N, C-alpha and C positions, 0 to 999 in steps of 0.2 A: 749654635747652628746659624743664627742670624749674622753673627760676627764673621763666621767663616764665609758665608755667602757674600757679604759685603766685600771682604778681602778678595774673593775669587772674581767678583764683578769688577773690582778696581783693576785687577791684573789684566782682564780682558780689554778693558777700556784703554789701559796704558799701552797695551800691545798695538791696538788700532791707531793710537796717536803716534806711536813710534814709526810705523810704516808710512804714515801720512806726511812725515816731515821731509823737507828737502834741504840741501846744502846751498847756501848763497855765497857767491864770491864778490868781494868788493873792498873798498877802502876801510881800514880800521886804524885805531890810534894806539901806539905803544911808545913809551919813552918820549912823549911829545912829538912823535913822528908819524905821519900818515903812510901806511904801507898796505900791501895787498894781504887780505886774509880771507878766512872762510868761516861762515857762521851758520849754526843750526839752532832752531828754537825748539825746546822741549817743554811741552805743557805739563801742568800739574806737578812740577818738580821745583824745589827750592835750590838756591845756588849752592848751599853747603853740601847737600846730597849729590848734586851734579858734579861738583868739584871732586868729592871723595871717590865717586864712581869712575870718572874719567881718569883720575890719577891711578886708581887700581887697574883699570883696563890697559893703560899705557905701560904700567909696570909689568903686567902680564905679557905685553908685547916686547919687553926688553929695555924700555927706557928707565934709567936709574932715577933715584929720588931727585925731584926738581928743587931748584932754589926759587925764591920769590923776587920778581923784578916788575915794578910798576903794576902790582896786583896780578901779574901773570905768573903761572907756573912755568919756569924757564928750564929747558933742557939744552944746555950748551954743548956744542961739538959732539953730537951723538950720531952714531951709526943707526940707521933705521931703514932696513931693507923693504919695509912695507911701502915706503915712498920712493926709494931709489937706491943707487949704489954710493951716493955721496955721503958727506958728513954734514949734519944740519944743526942749526939752532932752531929749536921748536918751542913754541909758546902756546899756552892756552889759558883762558880764564872763563869763569861762569858768572854771568851777570843776571841777577834776578830782576824780574819784571812783575809788577802787581803783587797782591797779597791774598792769602787764604784761598778762596775758591777760584780766583782769577790768576793765581800765581803761575808763572812760567819762567824759564831760564834760557837765555841766549848763551851758547858756548862758542867762544871765538877762538879760532885756531890759526896760528901763523907758522909758516915754515920758511926759514932763511938759509941761504948758502953761506952766510956770514956777512957781517957789516950791514945787516938789514937788507940784504939783497934777496928780497922775498920771492918765492915761487908764485907764478901766476899762469893762467891759461895762455897768455901771450908769449911767455918765455920758456915754458916747459909743459906742454899739454899732457904728456904721460904722467909726470909727477903730480900735476894738478888732479888728474883723474884718480890717481892713487890716494891723494889727500882727501878728496871728496868721498872716496870709498871708506876711508878710515873714519872720517867725521860722521858719515851717515850711520855708522854703527854705534855712535855714542848713546842714542836713546835706548837701544837694546842693552848696552852695557849698564846703563842706569837701572833698567828694569831688573837685570840680574843682581846688581848690587842691592836694590831694594828688597828683592826676594831673599837674598842671603841675610839681610838685616832682620827681615820678618821671621826667618827661621831661627835666628838667635833670640829674638824676642819670645817666640813660642817655647824654645828650650828653657828660657828663664821662667816663663809662666808655668811650664811643666814642673820645673824644680820647686817653685813656690807652692804649687798644688800638692806635690809629693810631701813637702815639709808639713803643709797643713793637714794632709791625710795622716801622716805619722803622729802628729800632735793629737788629732782627733782619735786615732786608734788607741793611743795611750790613755786618753781620757775615757774612752769606752771600756778599755781593759780595767781601769781603776774603778769605774762605776760597776762593772760586772763583778769585780772582787768585793765591792761594798754590798752589792745585792746578794752575793753568795753568803757573806757574813751575816747580813740581816736575815736572810732566809734560814740559815743555820740557827741563829739566835731565836727566831720565831718558832722553828720546829722544836727547839729545846724547851721553850716556854710552854708550847702547846702540850708537850709530854708532861711537863710539871703540872700543868693545869688538869690534864686528864688523871694523873696520879692523885692530885689533891681532891678532885671530884669523886674518884673511886673511894678514897679514904673517907670522904664525908658521907657517901652513901652507906658505907659499912660501919660508920661510927655509931657506937651505942653508949648509952650512959646507964649503968645499973642503978 
């Protein structure tokens, strides 16, 4: 119960953190070049989890498996209607900050029309708004991913518990069989004892 309560509380806290985060636009670095990008910080999440969650989220939205470029997940020449009608080079990476209780992760997102001609609020306000909308959903996508991971963990724990129960049931059955045999033997010996005592009481020597 305590473990469940802790898990439930963690979910509530993560939801509140997710809604509190905002998307920042500014200069980021990729392939030794400064370009326009978008960043959101997600607290209480490590980079590995964030990377897996965002990759899964973008795959659900239709982006194919990315390649790795300069530590970014790179989606080259992709159609992505959530941003606009064009063909885009899309990059993102998760950068971890802090450790343990103070851990958080910056997710950096870049969208280019090609040749690192990146989208910004100054050259495409509509696409920028769409990008910010997508990036703002990353914390919730991470929460969903973590929940799915926890569900898988619980399933494994249930499977382990079932195996332990089956093992215990077999041990109980074996003990019950041993008890039944011992009881049967005890009953037989008691009958023999009663017969022997009866014979002794009736025993006479002329």
